[in-house]
PDB file with SEQRES, HELIX, SHEET and CRYST1 records, atoms N, CA, C and O in Angstrom:
SEQRES   1 A   91  UNK UNK UNK UNK UNK UNK UNK UNK UNK UNK UNK UNK UNK          
SEQRES   2 A   91  UNK UNK UNK UNK UNK UNK UNK UNK UNK UNK UNK UNK UNK          
SEQRES   3 A   91  UNK UNK UNK UNK UNK UNK UNK UNK UNK UNK UNK UNK UNK          
SEQRES   4 A   91  UNK UNK UNK UNK UNK UNK UNK UNK UNK UNK UNK UNK UNK          
SEQRES   5 A   91  UNK UNK UNK UNK UNK UNK UNK UNK UNK UNK UNK UNK UNK          
SEQRES   6 A   91  UNK UNK UNK UNK UNK UNK UNK UNK UNK UNK UNK UNK UNK          
SEQRES   7 A   91  UNK UNK UNK UNK UNK UNK UNK UNK UNK UNK UNK UNK UNK          
HELIX    1 AA1 UNK A    2  UNK A   17  1                                  16    
HELIX    2 AA2 UNK A   24  UNK A   30  1                                   7    
HELIX    3 AA3 UNK A   32  UNK A   52  1                                  21    
HELIX    4 AA4 UNK A   56  UNK A   73  1                                  18    
HELIX    5 AA5 UNK A   78  UNK A   89  1                                  12    
CRYST1    1.000    1.000    1.000  90.00  90.00  90.00 P 1           1          
ATOM      1  N   UNK A   1      36.168 133.495 203.663  1.00  0.00           N  
ATOM      2  CA  UNK A   1      36.283 134.290 202.455  1.00  0.00           C  
ATOM      3  C   UNK A   1      36.299 133.398 201.212  1.00  0.00           C  
ATOM      4  O   UNK A   1      35.590 133.678 200.246  1.00  0.00           O  
ATOM      5  N   UNK A   2      37.094 132.335 201.225  1.00  0.00           N  
ATOM      6  CA  UNK A   2      37.162 131.453 200.061  1.00  0.00           C  
ATOM      7  C   UNK A   2      35.925 130.567 199.959  1.00  0.00           C  
ATOM      8  O   UNK A   2      35.705 129.913 198.940  1.00  0.00           O  
ATOM      9  N   UNK A   3      35.122 130.547 201.018  1.00  0.00           N  
ATOM     10  CA  UNK A   3      33.861 129.813 200.970  1.00  0.00           C  
ATOM     11  C   UNK A   3      32.950 130.377 199.889  1.00  0.00           C  
ATOM     12  O   UNK A   3      32.172 129.641 199.283  1.00  0.00           O  
ATOM     13  N   UNK A   4      33.043 131.674 199.649  1.00  0.00           N  
ATOM     14  CA  UNK A   4      32.224 132.307 198.621  1.00  0.00           C  
ATOM     15  C   UNK A   4      32.566 131.750 197.250  1.00  0.00           C  
ATOM     16  O   UNK A   4      31.673 131.487 196.444  1.00  0.00           O  
ATOM     17  N   UNK A   5      33.839 131.571 196.983  1.00  0.00           N  
ATOM     18  CA  UNK A   5      34.262 131.010 195.702  1.00  0.00           C  
ATOM     19  C   UNK A   5      33.822 129.554 195.581  1.00  0.00           C  
ATOM     20  O   UNK A   5      33.362 129.124 194.523  1.00  0.00           O  
ATOM     21  N   UNK A   6      33.964 128.806 196.656  1.00  0.00           N  
ATOM     22  CA  UNK A   6      33.512 127.416 196.653  1.00  0.00           C  
ATOM     23  C   UNK A   6      31.994 127.351 196.433  1.00  0.00           C  
ATOM     24  O   UNK A   6      31.505 126.494 195.697  1.00  0.00           O  
ATOM     25  N   UNK A   7      31.272 128.244 197.062  1.00  0.00           N  
ATOM     26  CA  UNK A   7      29.818 128.303 196.881  1.00  0.00           C  
ATOM     27  C   UNK A   7      29.460 128.612 195.429  1.00  0.00           C  
ATOM     28  O   UNK A   7      28.489 128.073 194.898  1.00  0.00           O  
ATOM     29  N   UNK A   8      30.239 129.473 194.794  1.00  0.00           N  
ATOM     30  CA  UNK A   8      30.003 129.790 193.393  1.00  0.00           C  
ATOM     31  C   UNK A   8      30.182 128.545 192.527  1.00  0.00           C  
ATOM     32  O   UNK A   8      29.353 128.272 191.659  1.00  0.00           O  
ATOM     33  N   UNK A   9      31.242 127.799 192.753  1.00  0.00           N  
ATOM     34  CA  UNK A   9      31.445 126.558 191.999  1.00  0.00           C  
ATOM     35  C   UNK A   9      30.284 125.605 192.219  1.00  0.00           C  
ATOM     36  O   UNK A   9      29.780 124.994 191.276  1.00  0.00           O  
ATOM     37  N   UNK A  10      29.861 125.481 193.476  1.00  0.00           N  
ATOM     38  CA  UNK A  10      28.746 124.587 193.785  1.00  0.00           C  
ATOM     39  C   UNK A  10      27.458 125.037 193.106  1.00  0.00           C  
ATOM     40  O   UNK A  10      26.705 124.209 192.593  1.00  0.00           O  
ATOM     41  N   UNK A  11      27.201 126.338 193.100  1.00  0.00           N  
ATOM     42  CA  UNK A  11      26.002 126.863 192.452  1.00  0.00           C  
ATOM     43  C   UNK A  11      26.023 126.576 190.957  1.00  0.00           C  
ATOM     44  O   UNK A  11      25.023 126.134 190.392  1.00  0.00           O  
ATOM     45  N   UNK A  12      27.156 126.827 190.319  1.00  0.00           N  
ATOM     46  CA  UNK A  12      27.262 126.599 188.873  1.00  0.00           C  
ATOM     47  C   UNK A  12      27.082 125.114 188.565  1.00  0.00           C  
ATOM     48  O   UNK A  12      26.409 124.760 187.597  1.00  0.00           O  
ATOM     49  N   UNK A  13      27.675 124.250 189.376  1.00  0.00           N  
ATOM     50  CA  UNK A  13      27.497 122.812 189.165  1.00  0.00           C  
ATOM     51  C   UNK A  13      26.045 122.400 189.350  1.00  0.00           C  
ATOM     52  O   UNK A  13      25.526 121.573 188.600  1.00  0.00           O  
ATOM     53  N   UNK A  14      25.399 122.974 190.342  1.00  0.00           N  
ATOM     54  CA  UNK A  14      23.990 122.665 190.574  1.00  0.00           C  
ATOM     55  C   UNK A  14      23.134 123.117 189.396  1.00  0.00           C  
ATOM     56  O   UNK A  14      22.232 122.397 188.966  1.00  0.00           O  
ATOM     57  N   UNK A  15      23.416 124.308 188.874  1.00  0.00           N  
ATOM     58  CA  UNK A  15      22.664 124.804 187.716  1.00  0.00           C  
ATOM     59  C   UNK A  15      22.917 123.937 186.494  1.00  0.00           C  
ATOM     60  O   UNK A  15      22.025 123.734 185.670  1.00  0.00           O  
ATOM     61  N   UNK A  16      24.128 123.429 186.382  1.00  0.00           N  
ATOM     62  CA  UNK A  16      24.449 122.556 185.251  1.00  0.00           C  
ATOM     63  C   UNK A  16      23.640 121.256 185.345  1.00  0.00           C  
ATOM     64  O   UNK A  16      23.127 120.765 184.340  1.00  0.00           O  
ATOM     65  N   UNK A  17      23.534 120.711 186.541  1.00  0.00           N  
ATOM     66  CA  UNK A  17      22.789 119.465 186.747  1.00  0.00           C  
ATOM     67  C   UNK A  17      21.279 119.688 186.672  1.00  0.00           C  
ATOM     68  O   UNK A  17      20.546 118.877 186.105  1.00  0.00           O  
ATOM     69  N   UNK A  18      20.828 120.800 187.251  1.00  0.00           N  
ATOM     70  CA  UNK A  18      19.402 121.108 187.359  1.00  0.00           C  
ATOM     71  C   UNK A  18      19.149 122.526 186.858  1.00  0.00           C  
ATOM     72  O   UNK A  18      19.043 123.458 187.655  1.00  0.00           O  
ATOM     73  N   UNK A  19      19.051 122.690 185.552  1.00  0.00           N  
ATOM     74  CA  UNK A  19      18.880 124.029 184.988  1.00  0.00           C  
ATOM     75  C   UNK A  19      17.642 124.750 185.539  1.00  0.00           C  
ATOM     76  O   UNK A  19      16.613 124.143 185.837  1.00  0.00           O  
ATOM     77  N   UNK A  20      17.794 126.057 185.657  1.00  0.00           N  
ATOM     78  CA  UNK A  20      16.712 126.927 186.101  1.00  0.00           C  
ATOM     79  C   UNK A  20      16.328 127.815 184.926  1.00  0.00           C  
ATOM     80  O   UNK A  20      17.166 128.521 184.366  1.00  0.00           O  
ATOM     81  N   UNK A  21      15.065 127.773 184.564  1.00  0.00           N  
ATOM     82  CA  UNK A  21      14.587 128.562 183.431  1.00  0.00           C  
ATOM     83  C   UNK A  21      14.871 130.040 183.671  1.00  0.00           C  
ATOM     84  O   UNK A  21      14.585 130.572 184.743  1.00  0.00           O  
ATOM     85  N   UNK A  22      15.437 130.695 182.659  1.00  0.00           N  
ATOM     86  CA  UNK A  22      15.732 132.120 182.747  1.00  0.00           C  
ATOM     87  C   UNK A  22      17.045 132.445 183.447  1.00  0.00           C  
ATOM     88  O   UNK A  22      17.384 133.619 183.600  1.00  0.00           O  
ATOM     89  N   UNK A  23      17.787 131.436 183.873  1.00  0.00           N  
ATOM     90  CA  UNK A  23      19.046 131.645 184.587  1.00  0.00           C  
ATOM     91  C   UNK A  23      20.151 132.082 183.615  1.00  0.00           C  
ATOM     92  O   UNK A  23      20.390 131.439 182.593  1.00  0.00           O  
ATOM     93  N   UNK A  24      20.811 133.178 183.956  1.00  0.00           N  
ATOM     94  CA  UNK A  24      21.942 133.648 183.147  1.00  0.00           C  
ATOM     95  C   UNK A  24      23.048 132.605 183.151  1.00  0.00           C  
ATOM     96  O   UNK A  24      23.686 132.366 182.126  1.00  0.00           O  
ATOM     97  N   UNK A  25      23.274 131.989 184.293  1.00  0.00           N  
ATOM     98  CA  UNK A  25      24.291 130.938 184.392  1.00  0.00           C  
ATOM     99  C   UNK A  25      23.977 129.813 183.425  1.00  0.00           C  
ATOM    100  O   UNK A  25      24.867 129.338 182.719  1.00  0.00           O  
ATOM    101  N   UNK A  26      22.717 129.377 183.380  1.00  0.00           N  
ATOM    102  CA  UNK A  26      22.345 128.310 182.454  1.00  0.00           C  
ATOM    103  C   UNK A  26      22.466 128.740 181.000  1.00  0.00           C  
ATOM    104  O   UNK A  26      22.811 127.929 180.141  1.00  0.00           O  
ATOM    105  N   UNK A  27      22.190 129.990 180.720  1.00  0.00           N  
ATOM    106  CA  UNK A  27      22.360 130.496 179.361  1.00  0.00           C  
ATOM    107  C   UNK A  27      23.824 130.373 178.937  1.00  0.00           C  
ATOM    108  O   UNK A  27      24.118 129.972 177.811  1.00  0.00           O  
ATOM    109  N   UNK A  28      24.732 130.718 179.835  1.00  0.00           N  
ATOM    110  CA  UNK A  28      26.165 130.617 179.531  1.00  0.00           C  
ATOM    111  C   UNK A  28      26.616 129.169 179.400  1.00  0.00           C  
ATOM    112  O   UNK A  28      27.417 128.841 178.525  1.00  0.00           O  
ATOM    113  N   UNK A  29      26.106 128.309 180.263  1.00  0.00           N  
ATOM    114  CA  UNK A  29      26.475 126.886 180.201  1.00  0.00           C  
ATOM    115  C   UNK A  29      26.000 126.276 178.886  1.00  0.00           C  
ATOM    116  O   UNK A  29      26.711 125.482 178.272  1.00  0.00           O  
ATOM    117  N   UNK A  30      24.809 126.646 178.461  1.00  0.00           N  
ATOM    118  CA  UNK A  30      24.225 126.073 177.243  1.00  0.00           C  
ATOM    119  C   UNK A  30      24.887 126.581 175.971  1.00  0.00           C  
ATOM    120  O   UNK A  30      24.858 125.909 174.940  1.00  0.00           O  
ATOM    121  N   UNK A  31      25.479 127.758 176.041  1.00  0.00           N  
ATOM    122  CA  UNK A  31      26.080 128.369 174.851  1.00  0.00           C  
ATOM    123  C   UNK A  31      27.554 128.645 175.144  1.00  0.00           C  
ATOM    124  O   UNK A  31      27.926 129.729 175.591  1.00  0.00           O  
ATOM    125  N   UNK A  32      28.376 127.635 174.881  1.00  0.00           N  
ATOM    126  CA  UNK A  32      29.787 127.739 175.227  1.00  0.00           C  
ATOM    127  C   UNK A  32      30.493 128.872 174.492  1.00  0.00           C  
ATOM    128  O   UNK A  32      31.413 129.477 175.042  1.00  0.00           O  
ATOM    129  N   UNK A  33      30.090 129.165 173.286  1.00  0.00           N  
ATOM    130  CA  UNK A  33      30.726 130.272 172.564  1.00  0.00           C  
ATOM    131  C   UNK A  33      30.381 131.611 173.218  1.00  0.00           C  
ATOM    132  O   UNK A  33      31.217 132.514 173.253  1.00  0.00           O  
ATOM    133  N   UNK A  34      29.167 131.746 173.730  1.00  0.00           N  
ATOM    134  CA  UNK A  34      28.803 132.951 174.476  1.00  0.00           C  
ATOM    135  C   UNK A  34      29.616 133.035 175.763  1.00  0.00           C  
ATOM    136  O   UNK A  34      30.115 134.099 176.128  1.00  0.00           O  
ATOM    137  N   UNK A  35      29.741 131.908 176.438  1.00  0.00           N  
ATOM    138  CA  UNK A  35      30.519 131.865 177.678  1.00  0.00           C  
ATOM    139  C   UNK A  35      31.972 132.270 177.420  1.00  0.00           C  
ATOM    140  O   UNK A  35      32.544 133.058 178.173  1.00  0.00           O  
ATOM    141  N   UNK A  36      32.554 131.737 176.371  1.00  0.00           N  
ATOM    142  CA  UNK A  36      33.925 132.086 175.990  1.00  0.00           C  
ATOM    143  C   UNK A  36      34.041 133.577 175.684  1.00  0.00           C  
ATOM    144  O   UNK A  36      34.974 134.240 176.137  1.00  0.00           O  
ATOM    145  N   UNK A  37      33.101 134.091 174.924  1.00  0.00           N  
ATOM    146  CA  UNK A  37      33.112 135.514 174.572  1.00  0.00           C  
ATOM    147  C   UNK A  37      33.016 136.390 175.822  1.00  0.00           C  
ATOM    148  O   UNK A  37      33.661 137.435 175.908  1.00  0.00           O  
ATOM    149  N   UNK A  38      32.210 135.957 176.782  1.00  0.00           N  
ATOM    150  CA  UNK A  38      32.064 136.736 178.015  1.00  0.00           C  
ATOM    151  C   UNK A  38      33.358 136.721 178.831  1.00  0.00           C  
ATOM    152  O   UNK A  38      33.712 137.737 179.430  1.00  0.00           O  
ATOM    153  N   UNK A  39      34.061 135.606 178.868  1.00  0.00           N  
ATOM    154  CA  UNK A  39      35.348 135.559 179.579  1.00  0.00           C  
ATOM    155  C   UNK A  39      36.308 136.553 178.938  1.00  0.00           C  
ATOM    156  O   UNK A  39      36.949 137.339 179.635  1.00  0.00           O  
ATOM    157  N   UNK A  40      36.407 136.518 177.634  1.00  0.00           N  
ATOM    158  CA  UNK A  40      37.307 137.432 176.914  1.00  0.00           C  
ATOM    159  C   UNK A  40      36.913 138.882 177.166  1.00  0.00           C  
ATOM    160  O   UNK A  40      37.766 139.720 177.455  1.00  0.00           O  
ATOM    161  N   UNK A  41      35.635 139.172 177.058  1.00  0.00           N  
ATOM    162  CA  UNK A  41      35.140 140.529 177.295  1.00  0.00           C  
ATOM    163  C   UNK A  41      35.463 141.000 178.714  1.00  0.00           C  
ATOM    164  O   UNK A  41      35.935 142.118 178.917  1.00  0.00           O  
ATOM    165  N   UNK A  42      35.206 140.141 179.678  1.00  0.00           N  
ATOM    166  CA  UNK A  42      35.411 140.530 181.080  1.00  0.00           C  
ATOM    167  C   UNK A  42      36.894 140.693 181.417  1.00  0.00           C  
ATOM    168  O   UNK A  42      37.259 141.577 182.193  1.00  0.00           O  
ATOM    169  N   UNK A  43      37.745 139.852 180.843  1.00  0.00           N  
ATOM    170  CA  UNK A  43      39.187 140.011 181.065  1.00  0.00           C  
ATOM    171  C   UNK A  43      39.659 141.337 180.491  1.00  0.00           C  
ATOM    172  O   UNK A  43      40.447 142.043 181.121  1.00  0.00           O  
ATOM    173  N   UNK A  44      39.187 141.676 179.308  1.00  0.00           N  
ATOM    174  CA  UNK A  44      39.558 142.967 178.716  1.00  0.00           C  
ATOM    175  C   UNK A  44      39.066 144.132 179.571  1.00  0.00           C  
ATOM    176  O   UNK A  44      39.777 145.123 179.736  1.00  0.00           O  
ATOM    177  N   UNK A  45      37.855 144.018 180.114  1.00  0.00           N  
ATOM    178  CA  UNK A  45      37.339 145.070 180.987  1.00  0.00           C  
ATOM    179  C   UNK A  45      38.164 145.176 182.265  1.00  0.00           C  
ATOM    180  O   UNK A  45      38.384 146.275 182.773  1.00  0.00           O  
ATOM    181  N   UNK A  46      38.622 144.038 182.787  1.00  0.00           N  
ATOM    182  CA  UNK A  46      39.465 144.059 183.982  1.00  0.00           C  
ATOM    183  C   UNK A  46      40.799 144.730 183.686  1.00  0.00           C  
ATOM    184  O   UNK A  46      41.270 145.549 184.475  1.00  0.00           O  
ATOM    185  N   UNK A  47      41.404 144.394 182.570  1.00  0.00           N  
ATOM    186  CA  UNK A  47      42.678 145.019 182.196  1.00  0.00           C  
ATOM    187  C   UNK A  47      42.518 146.528 182.102  1.00  0.00           C  
ATOM    188  O   UNK A  47      43.352 147.280 182.605  1.00  0.00           O  
ATOM    189  N   UNK A  48      41.455 146.963 181.463  1.00  0.00           N  
ATOM    190  CA  UNK A  48      41.196 148.396 181.343  1.00  0.00           C  
ATOM    191  C   UNK A  48      40.978 149.036 182.724  1.00  0.00           C  
ATOM    192  O   UNK A  48      41.480 150.127 182.995  1.00  0.00           O  
ATOM    193  N   UNK A  49      40.237 148.359 183.577  1.00  0.00           N  
ATOM    194  CA  UNK A  49      39.983 148.883 184.924  1.00  0.00           C  
ATOM    195  C   UNK A  49      41.273 148.997 185.726  1.00  0.00           C  
ATOM    196  O   UNK A  49      41.477 149.979 186.440  1.00  0.00           O  
ATOM    197  N   UNK A  50      42.136 148.004 185.614  1.00  0.00           N  
ATOM    198  CA  UNK A  50      43.421 148.044 186.332  1.00  0.00           C  
ATOM    199  C   UNK A  50      44.276 149.190 185.811  1.00  0.00           C  
ATOM    200  O   UNK A  50      44.861 149.946 186.586  1.00  0.00           O  
ATOM    201  N   UNK A  51      44.340 149.307 184.512  1.00  0.00           N  
ATOM    202  CA  UNK A  51      45.151 150.380 183.920  1.00  0.00           C  
ATOM    203  C   UNK A  51      44.631 151.763 184.292  1.00  0.00           C  
ATOM    204  O   UNK A  51      45.409 152.700 184.468  1.00  0.00           O  
ATOM    205  N   UNK A  52      43.305 151.884 184.411  1.00  0.00           N  
ATOM    206  CA  UNK A  52      42.702 153.175 184.755  1.00  0.00           C  
ATOM    207  C   UNK A  52      42.472 153.344 186.258  1.00  0.00           C  
ATOM    208  O   UNK A  52      42.005 154.388 186.717  1.00  0.00           O  
ATOM    209  N   UNK A  53      42.806 152.305 187.007  1.00  0.00           N  
ATOM    210  CA  UNK A  53      42.619 152.299 188.464  1.00  0.00           C  
ATOM    211  C   UNK A  53      41.173 152.622 188.849  1.00  0.00           C  
ATOM    212  O   UNK A  53      40.921 153.422 189.749  1.00  0.00           O  
ATOM    213  N   UNK A  54      40.231 151.983 188.149  1.00  0.00           N  
ATOM    214  CA  UNK A  54      38.812 152.168 188.428  1.00  0.00           C  
ATOM    215  C   UNK A  54      38.084 150.831 188.389  1.00  0.00           C  
ATOM    216  O   UNK A  54      38.353 149.993 187.528  1.00  0.00           O  
ATOM    217  N   UNK A  55      37.178 150.642 189.311  1.00  0.00           N  
ATOM    218  CA  UNK A  55      36.240 149.519 189.255  1.00  0.00           C  
ATOM    219  C   UNK A  55      36.909 148.144 189.205  1.00  0.00           C  
ATOM    220  O   UNK A  55      36.332 147.204 188.659  1.00  0.00           O  
ATOM    221  N   UNK A  56      38.099 148.011 189.757  1.00  0.00           N  
ATOM    222  CA  UNK A  56      38.855 146.758 189.636  1.00  0.00           C  
ATOM    223  C   UNK A  56      38.194 145.602 190.389  1.00  0.00           C  
ATOM    224  O   UNK A  56      38.229 144.466 189.916  1.00  0.00           O  
ATOM    225  N   UNK A  57      37.603 145.867 191.536  1.00  0.00           N  
ATOM    226  CA  UNK A  57      36.989 144.785 192.314  1.00  0.00           C  
ATOM    227  C   UNK A  57      35.785 144.215 191.559  1.00  0.00           C  
ATOM    228  O   UNK A  57      35.643 142.999 191.434  1.00  0.00           O  
ATOM    229  N   UNK A  58      34.940 145.082 191.068  1.00  0.00           N  
ATOM    230  CA  UNK A  58      33.757 144.657 190.311  1.00  0.00           C  
ATOM    231  C   UNK A  58      34.169 143.843 189.078  1.00  0.00           C  
ATOM    232  O   UNK A  58      33.606 142.782 188.810  1.00  0.00           O  
ATOM    233  N   UNK A  59      35.131 144.340 188.352  1.00  0.00           N  
ATOM    234  CA  UNK A  59      35.567 143.649 187.128  1.00  0.00           C  
ATOM    235  C   UNK A  59      36.239 142.320 187.446  1.00  0.00           C  
ATOM    236  O   UNK A  59      36.083 141.354 186.699  1.00  0.00           O  
ATOM    237  N   UNK A  60      36.983 142.260 188.543  1.00  0.00           N  
ATOM    238  CA  UNK A  60      37.602 140.993 188.946  1.00  0.00           C  
ATOM    239  C   UNK A  60      36.533 139.967 189.284  1.00  0.00           C  
ATOM    240  O   UNK A  60      36.649 138.801 188.907  1.00  0.00           O  
ATOM    241  N   UNK A  61      35.497 140.392 189.988  1.00  0.00           N  
ATOM    242  CA  UNK A  61      34.390 139.487 190.317  1.00  0.00           C  
ATOM    243  C   UNK A  61      33.724 138.976 189.034  1.00  0.00           C  
ATOM    244  O   UNK A  61      33.383 137.797 188.940  1.00  0.00           O  
ATOM    245  N   UNK A  62      33.542 139.849 188.062  1.00  0.00           N  
ATOM    246  CA  UNK A  62      32.960 139.432 186.782  1.00  0.00           C  
ATOM    247  C   UNK A  62      33.828 138.382 186.094  1.00  0.00           C  
ATOM    248  O   UNK A  62      33.313 137.399 185.562  1.00  0.00           O  
ATOM    249  N   UNK A  63      35.140 138.587 186.106  1.00  0.00           N  
ATOM    250  CA  UNK A  63      36.057 137.626 185.484  1.00  0.00           C  
ATOM    251  C   UNK A  63      35.958 136.279 186.187  1.00  0.00           C  
ATOM    252  O   UNK A  63      35.847 135.241 185.535  1.00  0.00           O  
ATOM    253  N   UNK A  64      35.999 136.294 187.513  1.00  0.00           N  
ATOM    254  CA  UNK A  64      35.936 135.038 188.255  1.00  0.00           C  
ATOM    255  C   UNK A  64      34.643 134.286 187.970  1.00  0.00           C  
ATOM    256  O   UNK A  64      34.665 133.083 187.708  1.00  0.00           O  
ATOM    257  N   UNK A  65      33.520 134.993 188.021  1.00  0.00           N  
ATOM    258  CA  UNK A  65      32.234 134.353 187.754  1.00  0.00           C  
ATOM    259  C   UNK A  65      32.214 133.723 186.360  1.00  0.00           C  
ATOM    260  O   UNK A  65      31.886 132.547 186.209  1.00  0.00           O  
ATOM    261  N   UNK A  66      32.564 134.506 185.356  1.00  0.00           N  
ATOM    262  CA  UNK A  66      32.488 133.996 183.983  1.00  0.00           C  
ATOM    263  C   UNK A  66      33.497 132.881 183.730  1.00  0.00           C  
ATOM    264  O   UNK A  66      33.219 131.961 182.960  1.00  0.00           O  
ATOM    265  N   UNK A  67      34.654 132.949 184.362  1.00  0.00           N  
ATOM    266  CA  UNK A  67      35.637 131.879 184.220  1.00  0.00           C  
ATOM    267  C   UNK A  67      35.130 130.590 184.862  1.00  0.00           C  
ATOM    268  O   UNK A  67      35.284 129.514 184.283  1.00  0.00           O  
ATOM    269  N   UNK A  68      34.536 130.679 186.034  1.00  0.00           N  
ATOM    270  CA  UNK A  68      33.977 129.502 186.701  1.00  0.00           C  
ATOM    271  C   UNK A  68      32.924 128.850 185.810  1.00  0.00           C  
ATOM    272  O   UNK A  68      32.926 127.631 185.637  1.00  0.00           O  
ATOM    273  N   UNK A  69      32.038 129.644 185.252  1.00  0.00           N  
ATOM    274  CA  UNK A  69      30.990 129.099 184.382  1.00  0.00           C  
ATOM    275  C   UNK A  69      31.607 128.452 183.146  1.00  0.00           C  
ATOM    276  O   UNK A  69      31.199 127.362 182.745  1.00  0.00           O  
ATOM    277  N   UNK A  70      32.585 129.119 182.544  1.00  0.00           N  
ATOM    278  CA  UNK A  70      33.221 128.571 181.344  1.00  0.00           C  
ATOM    279  C   UNK A  70      33.932 127.250 181.641  1.00  0.00           C  
ATOM    280  O   UNK A  70      33.856 126.310 180.851  1.00  0.00           O  
ATOM    281  N   UNK A  71      34.613 127.183 182.770  1.00  0.00           N  
ATOM    282  CA  UNK A  71      35.284 125.941 183.149  1.00  0.00           C  
ATOM    283  C   UNK A  71      34.281 124.806 183.313  1.00  0.00           C  
ATOM    284  O   UNK A  71      34.487 123.705 182.803  1.00  0.00           O  
ATOM    285  N   UNK A  72      33.201 125.080 184.025  1.00  0.00           N  
ATOM    286  CA  UNK A  72      32.176 124.055 184.228  1.00  0.00           C  
ATOM    287  C   UNK A  72      31.528 123.659 182.902  1.00  0.00           C  
ATOM    288  O   UNK A  72      31.285 122.476 182.665  1.00  0.00           O  
ATOM    289  N   UNK A  73      31.253 124.616 182.051  1.00  0.00           N  
ATOM    290  CA  UNK A  73      30.658 124.317 180.743  1.00  0.00           C  
ATOM    291  C   UNK A  73      31.599 123.458 179.903  1.00  0.00           C  
ATOM    292  O   UNK A  73      31.157 122.690 179.049  1.00  0.00           O  
ATOM    293  N   UNK A  74      32.888 123.594 180.151  1.00  0.00           N  
ATOM    294  CA  UNK A  74      33.914 122.861 179.401  1.00  0.00           C  
ATOM    295  C   UNK A  74      34.347 121.576 180.102  1.00  0.00           C  
ATOM    296  O   UNK A  74      35.280 120.900 179.668  1.00  0.00           O  
ATOM    297  N   UNK A  75      33.651 121.251 181.195  1.00  0.00           N  
ATOM    298  CA  UNK A  75      33.963 120.040 181.981  1.00  0.00           C  
ATOM    299  C   UNK A  75      35.389 120.032 182.511  1.00  0.00           C  
ATOM    300  O   UNK A  75      36.039 118.988 182.576  1.00  0.00           O  
ATOM    301  N   UNK A  76      35.860 121.208 182.885  1.00  0.00           N  
ATOM    302  CA  UNK A  76      37.174 121.326 183.535  1.00  0.00           C  
ATOM    303  C   UNK A  76      36.913 121.497 185.022  1.00  0.00           C  
ATOM    304  O   UNK A  76      36.329 122.490 185.456  1.00  0.00           O  
ATOM    305  N   UNK A  77      37.350 120.525 185.785  1.00  0.00           N  
ATOM    306  CA  UNK A  77      37.078 120.523 187.224  1.00  0.00           C  
ATOM    307  C   UNK A  77      38.080 121.391 187.974  1.00  0.00           C  
ATOM    308  O   UNK A  77      39.288 121.290 187.758  1.00  0.00           O  
ATOM    309  N   UNK A  78      37.573 122.235 188.847  1.00  0.00           N  
ATOM    310  CA  UNK A  78      38.443 123.103 189.639  1.00  0.00           C  
ATOM    311  C   UNK A  78      39.361 122.273 190.529  1.00  0.00           C  
ATOM    312  O   UNK A  78      40.474 122.697 190.840  1.00  0.00           O  
ATOM    313  N   UNK A  79      38.906 121.104 190.936  1.00  0.00           N  
ATOM    314  CA  UNK A  79      39.751 120.234 191.752  1.00  0.00           C  
ATOM    315  C   UNK A  79      41.021 119.855 190.994  1.00  0.00           C  
ATOM    316  O   UNK A  79      42.101 119.781 191.581  1.00  0.00           O  
ATOM    317  N   UNK A  80      40.890 119.618 189.703  1.00  0.00           N  
ATOM    318  CA  UNK A  80      42.061 119.285 188.888  1.00  0.00           C  
ATOM    319  C   UNK A  80      42.993 120.484 188.739  1.00  0.00           C  
ATOM    320  O   UNK A  80      44.215 120.336 188.726  1.00  0.00           O  
ATOM    321  N   UNK A  81      42.412 121.653 188.629  1.00  0.00           N  
ATOM    322  CA  UNK A  81      43.218 122.877 188.559  1.00  0.00           C  
ATOM    323  C   UNK A  81      43.975 123.074 189.869  1.00  0.00           C  
ATOM    324  O   UNK A  81      45.149 123.447 189.858  1.00  0.00           O  
ATOM    325  N   UNK A  82      43.313 122.828 190.992  1.00  0.00           N  
ATOM    326  CA  UNK A  82      43.956 122.981 192.303  1.00  0.00           C  
ATOM    327  C   UNK A  82      45.109 121.984 192.467  1.00  0.00           C  
ATOM    328  O   UNK A  82      46.149 122.318 193.035  1.00  0.00           O  
ATOM    329  N   UNK A  83      44.918 120.776 191.973  1.00  0.00           N  
ATOM    330  CA  UNK A  83      45.992 119.770 192.027  1.00  0.00           C  
ATOM    331  C   UNK A  83      47.195 120.262 191.228  1.00  0.00           C  
ATOM    332  O   UNK A  83      48.335 120.138 191.676  1.00  0.00           O  
ATOM    333  N   UNK A  84      46.941 120.819 190.048  1.00  0.00           N  
ATOM    334  CA  UNK A  84      48.033 121.348 189.228  1.00  0.00           C  
ATOM    335  C   UNK A  84      48.754 122.490 189.940  1.00  0.00           C  
ATOM    336  O   UNK A  84      49.983 122.557 189.923  1.00  0.00           O  
ATOM    337  N   UNK A  85      47.997 123.379 190.560  1.00  0.00           N  
ATOM    338  CA  UNK A  85      48.622 124.493 191.300  1.00  0.00           C  
ATOM    339  C   UNK A  85      49.448 123.976 192.477  1.00  0.00           C  
ATOM    340  O   UNK A  85      50.523 124.497 192.772  1.00  0.00           O  
ATOM    341  N   UNK A  86      48.940 122.965 193.132  1.00  0.00           N  
ATOM    342  CA  UNK A  86      49.672 122.368 194.257  1.00  0.00           C  
ATOM    343  C   UNK A  86      50.987 121.757 193.769  1.00  0.00           C  
ATOM    344  O   UNK A  86      52.017 121.901 194.428  1.00  0.00           O  
ATOM    345  N   UNK A  87      50.962 121.084 192.632  1.00  0.00           N  
ATOM    346  CA  UNK A  87      52.191 120.527 192.057  1.00  0.00           C  
ATOM    347  C   UNK A  87      53.205 121.636 191.783  1.00  0.00           C  
ATOM    348  O   UNK A  87      54.393 121.493 192.072  1.00  0.00           O  
ATOM    349  N   UNK A  88      52.724 122.731 191.226  1.00  0.00           N  
ATOM    350  CA  UNK A  88      53.624 123.847 190.900  1.00  0.00           C  
ATOM    351  C   UNK A  88      54.210 124.466 192.157  1.00  0.00           C  
ATOM    352  O   UNK A  88      55.377 124.857 192.178  1.00  0.00           O  
ATOM    353  N   UNK A  89      53.411 124.552 193.191  1.00  0.00           N  
ATOM    354  CA  UNK A  89      53.888 125.132 194.452  1.00  0.00           C  
ATOM    355  C   UNK A  89      55.014 124.296 195.051  1.00  0.00           C  
ATOM    356  O   UNK A  89      55.929 124.819 195.687  1.00  0.00           O  
ATOM    357  N   UNK A  90      54.925 122.987 194.833  1.00  0.00           N  
ATOM    358  CA  UNK A  90      55.907 122.069 195.421  1.00  0.00           C  
ATOM    359  C   UNK A  90      57.159 121.902 194.563  1.00  0.00           C  
ATOM    360  O   UNK A  90      58.062 121.155 194.940  1.00  0.00           O  
ATOM    361  N   UNK A  91      57.233 122.573 193.429  1.00  0.00           N  
ATOM    362  CA  UNK A  91      58.419 122.437 192.566  1.00  0.00           C  
ATOM    363  C   UNK A  91      59.503 123.383 192.985  1.00  0.00           C  
ATOM    364  O   UNK A  91      60.571 123.408 192.375  1.00  0.00           O  
TER     365      UNK A  91                                                      
END                                                                             
């Protein structure tokens, strides 16, 4: 199950290294302000979906995708985030 998330990170990293013409992922990577705006938009849509008890899975997937792209565009490594979470778990 978590392999899907790892695959997403790998795909985004691959697109960052080797852009594909017409790729939505590459469009977001190239335009960090657009990527940021999409994260904000998707989080708001998720909050609304949770409050209305509708479409929560779809909106959560959108948030995860856009957050992964934004992190990669910002050179924030998920490995570093995982290390931080591990530290917190051990406190």
